[in-house]
N, C-alpha and C positions, 0 to 999 in steps of 0.2 A: 504495498499502499503505500500512498505519500503521504506525509506530513507536510504541513504548512508552517513554517518558521513563524516565528511570533511578529506581529505588523506587517505579515505579508511578505518579504523579505524573499524570499526564496524558499523551495522544498529540498525535502529529501525522500529519496523512495530508500524504502525498507523490503528487504524480501524475508518475511517471518516464518518461525516454524514453534510451535508447541509443545512443551514437555510437561509431562505431568509426573513424572519418575524418573530414576537413572536413564541416561543416554546417550546418544551422539549426536553432534551438531551439523547438520546435511554441510556439504560443501559450497552451497550457495547461499545461505542463512546469514543475513545481517542484523537481523532482530530476534532473539530467543525470547520467549516469553515462556517461563516457569509459572504454572498456573495449576496446580491440583485444588481437588475440592477439600482435601482437610489437611492438616499439617503432616510433614512427611519426617520421619523419623531419621534418616539418610538417605541422601542421593549423591550421585557424581556424576558432573558433566562434562563429557569430552568434548575438545574441541575439533573441530572439522579434519579429516584426513587429507584432503589437498585443496588448502587453502589459496587465495589469489595473494602475491607479495601487494600489502598495501589494504588490506581487507580488513575492515572493522566490525565486529560481533558485539551488539549491545547485550546484555544478559538481565532481564525484568523479570522481578519476583511477584508475585499475588495478582487480585485481580478478583479470583472469587474469595479469598480472603482479604478481608478487610485492611487497609492503608494501617500500618505500626503493628501488625501483629507478625506473628513468627508464622514461616510460610516452610523452611527448613529446618531441621534441629542440628544436623550434621552433615556441611555442604564440602564436596571437594571436587576441584576442579581439575581436570589433567591433558596437558597436551598430547597428542595422537603420536604414533610412531615415528619416530626419527624427528620430532620436535622436543622443543623446549619451553617450557613457561616462567618467562621471567616475573616477576613479581618483588615487590616490597614486603607486602604481607599476604597472604594468604584467608578467602574469607572461610570463616569457621560453621559460619549461619548464612541466613538469608532471612530478610524481614519483607511485609509486603509493601512496597513501593521504593524498595532496593533497587540499584540501576549499577553494575558493573560492565565496564567497557575492556576489550582486548583489540590489537592491531596486531597483524601479522607481517614480519619482514624477513626475510631471508628465512631459516628454519626456527625462527625465536617469535611467541607471541607476546607482547608486550601490553602488561597493564597500563590505560592509560586515562584513568581515575579513580579516586579513592571509594 
């Protein structure tokens, strides 16, 4: 879908994917919505196997679970085979409304927000 920037100054096209449990992000996904119907005790999200250089993935949590409530108690993020996840902190859980973004260059995924 296409999101319009505040003030109508431009738009960004997203290729969305929805997960409700452990899974792998599709190669063309740019927006992953983790939206279970109830709190998930543990989940691992594996980043795409064949991303393009410069690809950004936004991970968004919640939707069905209201903002501010926990969505995942124990969250693990994993790079795919031959890739490295570079980040200063690893998220250990996710609350509804949280957004985490990663960008891929060479064989590395870099966290680009807190």
